[in-house]
C-alpha positions in Angstrom: 10.8 -25.8 -3.3 8.9 -23.3 -1.0 7.4 -20.2 -2.4 9.2 -16.9 -2.2 6.8 -14.4 -0.7 6.7 -10.7 -1.5 6.5 -8.1 1.3 2.9 -7.7 0.4 1.9 -11.4 0.8 0.2 -10.8 4.2 -1.8 -7.9 2.8 -3.2 -10.2 0.1 -4.6 -12.6 2.7 -7.4 -10.2 3.3 -8.2 -9.4 -0.3 -11.9 -9.5 -1.1 -13.4 -11.6 -3.9 -15.9 -10.7 -6.6 -17.5 -12.3 -9.7 -15.8 -11.4 -13.0 -19.2 -10.7 -14.6 -20.1 -8.2 -11.8 -16.8 -6.4 -12.0 -17.2 -6.2 -15.8 -20.6 -4.6 -15.4 -19.2 -2.0 -12.9 -16.4 -1.1 -15.4 -19.0 -0.7 -18.2 -21.1 1.6 -16.0 -18.0 3.8 -15.5 -17.8 4.2 -19.3 -21.5 4.9 -19.7 -22.6 8.1 -21.5 -24.2 10.6 -19.2 -27.4 10.6 -21.1 -27.6 6.8 -21.3 -30.3 5.0 -19.3 -29.1 1.4 -19.9 -28.6 -0.8 -16.9 -25.4 -2.7 -16.3 -26.8 -6.0 -17.6 -28.1 -4.3 -20.7 -24.7 -2.7 -21.4 -23.0 -6.0 -21.0 -25.4 -7.8 -23.3 -25.1 -5.1 -26.0 -21.3 -5.1 -25.7 -21.1 -8.9 -26.1 -23.2 -8.6 -29.2 -20.8 -6.1 -30.7 -17.6 -8.1 -30.1 -19.1 -11.5 -31.1 -18.3 -11.0 -34.8 -14.7 -10.4 -34.0 -14.5 -13.6 -32.0 -16.2 -15.7 -34.6 -15.1 -14.2 -37.9 -11.8 -12.2 -37.7 -9.0 -14.5 -39.0 -6.2 -12.5 -37.4 -7.6 -12.7 -33.9 -8.5 -16.3 -34.2 -5.2 -17.4 -35.7 -3.2 -15.5 -33.1 -5.2 -16.9 -30.3 -4.8 -20.4 -31.7 -1.0 -19.7 -31.8 -1.2 -18.8 -28.1 -2.8 -22.1 -27.3 -0.2 -24.1 -29.3 2.8 -22.7 -27.3 4.2 -25.4 -24.9 6.8 -24.9 -22.2 7.7 -21.6 -20.5 5.2 -18.8 -20.4 7.5 -16.3 -22.1 6.7 -18.0 -25.4 3.1 -17.0 -25.0 3.7 -13.2 -24.6 3.9 -12.4 -28.4 0.8 -14.3 -29.5 -1.1 -12.8 -26.5 -0.1 -9.3 -27.4 -0.7 -9.8 -31.1 -4.2 -11.2 -30.4 -5.4 -8.5 -28.2 -3.7 -5.5 -29.8 -5.5 -6.6 -33.0 -8.8 -6.8 -31.2 -8.3 -3.4 -29.7 -7.7 -1.9 -33.1 -10.9 -3.5 -34.4 -13.0 -2.4 -31.4 -11.9 1.2 -32.0 -14.3 1.3 -35.0 -17.3 -0.3 -33.3 -20.2 1.6 -31.8 -21.0 0.3 -28.3 -24.5 1.4 -27.4 -24.6 3.5 -24.3 -20.8 3.7 -23.9 -18.6 6.7 -24.7 -16.0 6.6 -27.5 -12.5 5.2 -26.9 -10.3 7.6 -24.9 -7.4 9.4 -26.5 -5.0 7.2 -24.5 -5.3 4.6 -27.4 -4.1 1.7 -25.2 -2.0 -1.2 -26.3 -0.2 -4.2 -24.8 3.7 -4.1 -24.8 6.2 -6.8 -23.7 8.5 -5.6 -20.9 9.8 -8.8 -19.2 13.5 -8.2 -19.8 13.4 -4.4 -19.1 13.7 -2.7 -15.7 11.0 -0.2 -15.0 12.6 3.2 -14.4 11.7 5.4 -11.5 10.8 2.4 -9.4 11.3 1.9 -5.6 12.7 -1.5 -6.5 14.6 -1.2 -9.8 14.5 -4.9 -10.7 10.8 -5.2 -11.0 9.9 -6.3 -14.5 6.2 -6.9 -15.4 5.8 -9.4 -18.2 3.5 -7.1 -20.2 2.3 -3.5 -19.7 -0.9 -1.9 -20.9 0.3 1.6 -22.0 -0.9 4.5 -24.1 0.2 4.7 -27.7 2.3 7.8 -26.9 4.2 6.0 -24.1 4.9 3.1 -26.5 6.0 5.6 -29.2 8.6 7.2 -26.8 9.9 3.8 -25.6 10.5 2.7 -29.2 11.8 6.0 -30.5 14.9 4.4 -32.1 13.2 1.9 -34.4 10.6 4.5 -35.3 13.3 6.9 -36.4 15.0 4.1 -38.4 11.7 3.1 -40.1 12.1 2.6 -43.8 8.4 3.7 -44.3 7.3 0.2 -45.1 5.1 0.4 -42.1 2.8 3.2 -40.7 3.8 4.3 -37.2 0.9 2.4 -35.5 1.7 -0.8 -37.5 5.3 -0.5 -36.5 4.4 0.0 -32.9 2.3 -3.1 -33.0 5.4 -5.0 -34.3 7.6 -3.4 -31.6 5.1 -4.4 -28.9 5.8 -8.1 -29.5 9.4 -7.6 -28.1 11.0 -5.6 -25.3 11.2 -1.9 -26.1 14.5 -0.3 -27.3 14.0 2.3 -24.5 12.4 2.1 -21.1 9.0 2.6 -19.6 8.5 4.3 -16.2 5.7 3.5 -13.8 4.0 6.7 -14.9 3.7 5.1 -18.3 1.9 2.0 -16.9 -1.9 2.0 -17.0 -2.0 -1.7 -16.0 0.6 -4.5 -15.5 0.1 -8.1 -16.5 1.9 -11.0 -14.8 2.1 -14.4 -16.5 2.6 -17.8 -15.1 2.0 -21.4 -16.2 0.3 -24.3 -14.6 0.3 -26.7 -17.6 3.3 -26.8 -19.8 1.6 -28.6 -22.7 -0.4 -26.9 -25.4 -3.9 -25.7 -24.5 -7.2 -26.6 -26.2 -7.8 -24.4 -29.2 -10.6 -21.7 -29.5 -14.1 -23.1 -30.1 -15.5 -23.1 -33.6 -18.2 -20.7 -32.6 -18.5 -18.5 -29.5 -21.7 -18.0 -27.4 -22.5 -16.0 -24.4 -21.9 -18.8 -21.9 -19.4 -17.9 -19.1 -17.6 -20.1 -16.6 -15.7 -18.3 -13.9 -12.7 -19.6 -12.0 -12.2 -19.1 -8.3 -9.3 -16.9 -7.2 -8.0 -19.9 -5.1 -6.9 -21.4 -8.5 -4.3 -18.6 -8.9 -1.3 -20.7 -8.1 1.3 -21.6 -10.8 3.9 -24.4 -10.7 6.8 -21.9 -10.8 7.9 -18.6 -12.3 10.9 -18.1 -14.6 11.8 -14.5 -15.2 13.1 -13.1 -18.4 16.8 -12.9 -17.4 16.9 -16.7 -17.1 14.8 -17.5 -20.2 16.9 -15.2 -22.4 20.2 -16.6 -21.0 21.2 -13.4 -19.3 23.5 -13.6 -16.2 21.6 -13.2 -13.0 22.9 -14.8 -9.8 19.7 -14.3 -7.9 17.9 -16.4 -10.6 20.4 -19.3 -10.7 17.8 -21.6 -9.2 14.1 -21.6 -10.2 11.9 -20.1 -7.5 8.1 -20.5 -7.0 6.7 -17.0 -6.7 2.9 -16.7 -6.4 1.9 -14.5 -9.4 -0.6 -12.6 -7.1 2.4 -11.6 -5.0 4.4 -10.4 -8.0 1.3 -8.5 -9.3 0.9 -6.9 -5.8 4.4 -5.5 -6.0 3.5 -3.8 -9.3 0.3 -2.5 -7.7 2.3 -1.1 -4.8 4.6 0.7 -7.2 1.6 2.1 -9.1 -0.1 3.3 -5.9 3.1 4.9 -4.8 3.8 6.9 -8.0 2.5 10.1 -6.5 -0.1 11.9 -4.4 -2.5 11.7 -7.4 -3.0 7.9 -7.5 -6.3 6.5 -6.1 -6.1 2.9 -7.3 -4.4 0.4 -9.6 -5.8 -2.4 -11.9 -3.6 -5.3 -12.9 -4.1 -8.8 -14.4 -2.7 -12.1 -13.4 -2.7 -14.6 -16.3 -2.1 -18.3 -15.8 -2.2 -20.4 -18.9 -5.4 -19.1 -20.5 -7.1 -17.8 -17.3 -7.1 -14.1 -16.5 -7.9 -12.6 -13.1 -8.5 -8.9 -12.5 -6.8 -7.4 -9.4 -7.9 -4.1 -8.0 -5.7 -2.3 -5.4 -6.6 0.7 -3.4 -5.8 2.0 0.1 -8.6 0.1 1.7 -7.3 -3.2 0.4 -7.4 -5.5 -2.6 -10.1 -7.1 -4.7 -9.6 -10.2 -6.8 -12.1 -11.1 -9.4 -12.9 -14.7 -10.4 -10.9 -15.8 -13.4 -12.1 -15.8 -17.0 -10.8 -18.2 -19.7 -10.0 -15.7 -22.5 -9.7 -18.6 -25.0 -13.0 -20.3 -24.3 -14.8 -17.1 -23.1 -13.2 -14.7 -25.5 -16.3 -12.3 -25.8 -16.2 -11.5 -22.1 -12.5 -10.7 -22.2 -12.9 -8.5 -25.2 -15.7 -6.6 -23.4 -13.2 -6.1 -20.5 -10.7 -4.6 -23.0 -13.4 -2.5 -24.6 -14.1 -1.0 -21.1 -10.3 -0.4 -20.6 -10.2 1.2 -24.1 -12.8 3.8 -22.9 -11.2 4.4 -19.5 -10.0 8.0 -18.9 -7.0 8.6 -16.6 -9.3 8.9 -13.6 -10.6 5.4 -14.3 -7.0 4.2 -14.1 -6.6 5.8 -10.7 -5.2 9.2 -11.6 -6.8 12.0 -9.5 -7.3 14.9 -11.9 -7.2 17.5 -9.1 -3.7 16.5 -7.9 -2.1 15.3 -11.1 1.3 16.6 -11.9 2.7 17.4 -15.4 4.0 13.8 -15.4 0.8 12.5 -16.8 0.8 14.8 -19.8 2.8 12.0 -21.3 -0.5 10.4 -22.4 -2.0 13.5 -24.0 -1.3 14.1 -27.7 0.1 17.4 -28.9 -2.1 20.1 -30.6 -1.5 18.6 -34.1 -1.4 15.0 -32.9 2.4 14.9 -32.6 4.2 13.0 -29.8 5.1 15.6 -27.1 8.5 15.4 -25.3 8.7 13.2 -22.2 7.6 15.3 -19.2 9.9 15.7 -16.2 8.5 13.5 -13.5 10.4 15.5 -10.9 9.3 19.0 -12.0 7.8 21.3 -9.4 4.0 21.8 -9.8 1.4 24.1 -8.5 -1.3 22.9 -6.1 -4.3 25.1 -5.4 -5.8 24.7 -2.0 -8.9 26.6 -0.7 -6.7 28.9 1.4 -3.2 28.9 -0.2 -1.5 28.2 -3.5 1.7 26.2 -3.0 4.5 24.9 -5.2 5.2 21.2 -4.5 8.7 19.8 -5.1 8.5 16.0 -5.9 12.3 15.7 -5.7 12.4 16.6 -2.0 10.7 13.7 -0.2 10.5 14.0 3.5 8.6 10.7 3.8 7.6 8.4 1.0 7.7 4.6 0.7 6.2 1.9 -1.5 3.1 0.5 0.1 0.1 -1.5 -1.1 -2.6 -0.8 1.6 -3.1 1.6 4.4 -2.6 5.4 4.6 0.1 5.6 1.9 1.5 8.7 3.6 3.7 11.0 1.4 5.3 14.1 2.7 6.9 16.6 0.3 8.6 20.0 0.6 6.6 22.9 -0.6 6.6 26.7 -0.7 3.9 29.4 -0.8 3.2 30.4 -4.4 2.7 33.9 -5.7 -0.3 35.0 -7.8 1.8 34.2 -10.9 2.3 30.7 -9.7 6.0 31.2 -8.7 7.8 30.4 -5.4 7.6 33.5 -3.1 11.3 34.5 -2.5 12.7 33.8 0.9 9.5 32.1 2.1 9.9 29.5 4.7 9.8 25.8 3.8 6.5 24.0 4.2 5.5 20.4 4.3 2.7 19.0 2.3 1.3 15.7 3.8 -0.9 13.6 1.6 -2.5 10.5 3.0 -5.6 8.3 2.9 -7.5 8.7 6.1 -10.0 6.2 7.3 -13.6 7.4 7.0 -16.9 6.0 8.1 -18.6 6.4 4.7 -19.3 3.7 2.1 -16.6 2.7 -0.4 -17.8 3.2 -4.0 -16.2 0.3 -5.8 -17.1 -2.2 -3.0 -20.7 -0.8 -2.8 -21.0 -1.3 -6.6 -19.7 -4.9 -6.3 -21.9 -5.7 -3.2 -18.8 -6.4 -1.2 -18.8 -5.8 2.6 -16.8 -2.7 3.6 -15.4 -2.4 7.1 -14.1 1.1 6.6 -13.1 3.2 3.6 -10.4 5.9 3.0 -10.6 9.4 1.8 -7.7 11.4 0.4 -6.5 14.3 2.6 -4.0 17.0 2.0 -2.4 18.9 4.9 -0.2 21.9 4.7 1.9 22.8 7.7 5.3 24.2 8.8 8.2 22.0 8.0 9.4 20.5 11.3 12.9 19.2 12.2 13.6 15.6 13.3 14.2 15.0 17.0 17.2 12.8 16.5 19.4 15.5 14.9 19.8 17.3 18.2 22.3 16.8 21.0 21.4 14.2 23.7 20.6 16.9 26.2 18.4 18.8 23.7 16.9 15.4 22.7 15.9 14.7 26.2 14.3 18.1 26.7 12.2 17.7 23.5 11.5 14.0 24.2 10.1 15.0 27.7 7.9 17.7 26.1 6.6 15.2 23.6 5.6 12.5 26.1 3.9 15.1 28.4 2.0 16.5 25.4 0.9 12.9 24.6 -0.3 12.4 28.2 -2.5 15.5 28.1 -3.9 14.5 24.7 -4.7 11.1 26.0 -6.7 12.5 28.9 -8.7 14.6 26.4 -9.6 11.4 24.5 -7.0 11.7 21.7 -5.1 8.4 21.6 -2.0 8.6 19.3 -1.5 5.3 17.6 2.0 5.5 16.2 4.6 6.8 18.7 7.9 6.5 16.8 11.0 8.6 16.2 9.7 9.9 12.9 6.6 11.4 14.7 8.5 13.3 17.4 9.6 16.6 15.8 10.9 20.0 16.8 9.4 23.3 15.7 12.2 25.4 14.2 10.7 28.7 15.3 10.5 27.8 19.0 12.6 24.8 19.6 9.7 23.0 21.2 8.8 19.4 20.8 5.8 18.4 18.7 4.0 15.1 18.6 3.2 14.8 14.9 1.2 12.5 12.6 -2.2 11.7 14.1 -3.2 9.5 11.1 -3.7 6.5 13.5 -5.1 8.4 16.4 -8.4 7.2 17.9 -10.8 9.8 19.3 -12.3 8.3 22.4 -15.9 9.1 23.5 -16.9 9.7 27.1 -18.1 6.1 27.3 -14.7 4.9 26.3 -15.7 3.8 22.8 -13.7 4.9 19.8 -15.4 7.3 17.4 -13.9 5.8 14.2 -13.8 2.2 13.0 -12.4 0.2 10.1 -9.0 -1.4 9.7 -6.7 0.8 11.8 -3.2 -0.4 10.9 -0.8 -0.4 13.8 2.3 1.9 13.9 6.0 1.1 13.4 6.9 -2.4 14.6 10.3 -1.4 15.9 8.9 1.0 18.5 5.7 -0.8 19.5 5.2 -2.2 23.1 6.3 -5.8 23.4 2.9 -7.2 24.4 1.4 -5.7 21.2 3.7 -7.8 19.1 1.2 -10.6 18.9 -1.3 -11.9 16.4 -4.2 -11.0 18.7 -3.4 -7.3 18.5 -2.9 -7.3 14.8 -6.3 -9.0 14.5 -7.9 -6.2 16.5 -8.5 -8.3 19.7 -6.2 -6.4 22.1 -6.8 -2.8 23.1 -3.9 -0.3 23.0 -3.6 1.3 26.4 -1.7 4.3 27.7 1.2 2.3 29.1 1.8 0.8 25.6 2.6 4.3 24.2 4.7 5.1 27.3 6.8 2.0 26.4 7.1 3.2 22.8 8.6 6.5 24.1 11.2 4.4 25.9 12.1 2.3 22.8 12.9 5.6 20.9 15.7 6.3 23.4 18.2 3.6 22.3 17.5 4.5 18.6 18.9 8.0 19.3 21.4 7.4 22.1 23.0 4.2 20.8 22.9 5.0 17.1 26.4 3.8 16.4 25.7 0.3 18.0 23.9 -1.1 14.9 21.2 -2.5 17.0 19.3 -5.3 15.4 16.1 -4.4 17.3 15.6 -1.6 14.8 16.1 -3.6 11.6 12.6 -5.0 11.4 9.8 -3.5 9.3 6.4 -4.6 8.0 3.7 -6.5 9.9 4.1 -10.1 8.9 4.0 -12.9 11.5 7.8 -13.3 11.1 8.6 -9.7 11.5 6.7 -9.0 14.8 7.8 -12.4 16.2 11.4 -11.6 15.4 11.1 -8.0 16.8 9.7 -9.3 20.0 12.4 -11.9 20.4 15.2 -9.4 19.7 13.9 -6.8 22.1 13.3 -9.3 24.9 17.0 -10.2 24.5 17.8 -6.5 24.5 16.0 -6.0 27.9 18.3 -8.5 29.5 21.5 -7.1 28.0 20.6 -3.4 28.3 22.9 -2.8 31.3 25.9 -3.9 29.4 25.4 -1.5 26.5 27.6 1.6 26.5 26.7 5.0 24.9 29.1 7.5 23.6 30.4 9.9 26.2 28.2 12.7 24.9 25.1 10.5 25.4 26.2 8.8 28.7 23.9 10.9 31.1 20.9 10.5 28.9 21.5 6.7 28.4 21.7 6.3 32.2 18.1 7.7 32.4 17.1 5.3 29.6 18.4 2.3 31.5 16.3 3.3 34.5 13.2 3.3 32.3 14.1 0.0 30.7 14.1 -1.4 34.3 10.6 -0.2 34.5 9.6 -1.8 31.1 11.2 -5.1 32.2 9.3 -5.0 35.5 6.1 -4.2 33.8 6.4 -7.2 31.5 7.4 -9.5 34.3 4.3 -8.5 36.3 2.1 -9.0 33.2 3.6 -12.5 32.6 3.1 -13.5 36.3 -0.5 -12.4 36.2 -1.1 -14.2 32.9 0.6 -17.3 34.3 -1.6 -17.3 37.4 -4.7 -16.9 35.2 -3.7 -19.8 33.0 -2.9 -22.0 36.1 -6.4 -21.2 37.5 -8.1 -21.9 34.2 -6.2 -25.2 34.0 -7.3 -26.3 37.4 -11.0 -25.3 36.8 -11.0 -27.3 33.5 -9.4 -30.3 35.2 -12.3 -30.3 37.7 -14.7 -31.0 34.8 -17.6 -29.9 36.9 -17.6 -26.4 35.5 -18.7 -25.4 32.0 -16.4 -23.3 29.8 -18.7 -20.3 30.5 -18.3 -20.8 34.2 -14.5 -21.1 33.8 -14.5 -17.8 32.0 -16.7 -16.2 34.6 -14.3 -17.2 37.4 -11.2 -16.1 35.6 -12.7 -12.8 34.5 -13.5 -12.0 38.1 -9.8 -12.0 39.1 -8.7 -8.4 39.8 -6.7 -7.0 36.9 -3.4 -5.2 37.4 -3.0 -1.5 36.6 -1.6 -2.6 33.2 -5.0 -3.9 32.1 -6.9 -0.9 33.5 -8.0 1.5 30.7 -9.3 4.1 33.2 -8.0 7.7 33.4 -7.1 7.0 37.0 -4.8 4.2 36.0 -3.4 6.4 33.2 -2.5 9.2 35.6 -1.0 6.7 38.1 1.2 5.1 35.4 2.3 8.6 34.2 3.4 9.6 37.7 5.3 6.4 38.1 7.0 7.0 34.7 8.1 10.4 35.8 9.4 9.3 39.1 11.5 6.6 37.4 12.9 9.2 35.0 13.7 11.5 37.9 16.0 8.8 39.4 18.1 8.7 36.3 18.0 12.2 34.8 19.7 14.7 37.1 17.7 18.0 37.6 14.5 16.6 36.2 11.4 17.7 38.1 8.2 15.8 37.9 4.9 17.5 37.2 2.9 18.6 40.2 0.1 16.4 41.3 -2.6 18.8 40.1 -1.2 18.5 36.6 -1.4 14.7 36.7 -5.0 14.0 37.7 -8.0 12.9 35.6 -10.0 15.7 34.0 -13.1 16.9 35.7 -16.5 16.8 33.9 -16.1 20.5 33.1 -12.7 20.1 31.6 
């Protein structure tokens, strides 16, 4: 049976790899005391020496780990012995002194089973990690009922350790999750038991081994009705773990990264997710190489919230859930949707997490989130009758080194830096009448043209990025996250992995693997075409057009979008708009004639080049380099010309086509559509 891929499967293809030992050393350095001078290898050696007695002498840990190895069959039978083993080890390590490392954090982490419980406040409510690593306070709140019913035979922490072996009586949210663990099995039989005596030898497993036979989720193993799970499905555990990572990265504006584990039989892989991409460690056998896995947990035990990816400068009250009360009591559950104060260098604003203007679950890339905000008074209150603002938080590409990748000696092709922008709340273009829409749409594409001539190339022309300023009614081209600033020599000023814009509005000849691999340059006419594809989205909104159903950037998605829209081009003349949109739609049809002619010309040119290349190769007297030289000398059409002269010519042609279909429209005078002079 074929694997079921997650929406993030293609993102994982470009994940970078690192040695488990190296990652472990980096984590230990993050826990190092400020005054310590120990190197990474010294910290690791000393930490291994500290945990070795637990591995060799503690009966509870060894017996629980042996029980884990004895469990045959489905992986859900291994959850309890895994949790028991490593929660016991965490308790023992709290009392140890690790030279050069700080004391365990007040988070007081522990593993807890969650495979049959939905995670609340999730983008996809049916996501159920097998095990979560949570703070003791979060575990306490999720098991409030059995704790209240406790007959005092157990202390609270002992009772929590018993509760952790089963699913909680309450629910966890993603803000409770410090790390998610996804289990799968490769070998159904029992595993070899722990060695009689542990040493410091380490054998690492390549991430390519991270493929199970199949995955059975809790609803099936517990006999619960679930139609979607009526047949076993093979789901790569790295895919499932990536969905949890995306949920964790999308929790709020304050998240910088996420750390999860994939566990197959007795092999554990560490997966790091941030907006630059993913990092997968080599695997470690936590049965045969137990000391190394315990040192990993010792590092986790000393992690502060910022080490788990929580930015202290932007954190909302939601993460007070992990902080004990003044007298050590469990504080009430914070309101994850409560407004909170954000202090910027120029203004203090109140951010309202409940009012999301743009927010979606993503794994890599900008992770843009836009929330409603208001100016705050000196007292930290919303100023009465103040106009609404928009706070945009996103991860912009930067040309500086990336810290974690630099520490791991991993190549970095571009890193990201968190940016927070405050601006006037704009209105969507599509909520206006068709006549007003056309007026604003024209203002936007003309603005885009002027910016392009000035070297600012917008990389995501889409309906969500064409807005209206409420105070003036003028069109605004918004969201320059993917813009490229072009130098005078034509070279871009920024590099890295620039992720393309929305598939549904991209030019047809960009919907190709070469473009997504960075081998095709986005030119002015591509963005002109994007402006045209916005028109049916607004003017034919009641037609349920399939061309706007595609999302994501997988091969299937852009191939499907290209096929659907080529079909649309041939049927566009048969589509009817509502009477109120008829005049504007007639103008759109004229522009789609232009789009169709553009693509036909490009296909004819490409066909002629391929025919010439075929004849030259058939001759066999010319080398491949000579064939390339001849074909590259063939004059290119205006559509392949990146010059400002070609840009201006295409813009004038675009306006003349629009004039044919939109009554009363006047094209810009020629002096407004010429390339800029050197002085300009």
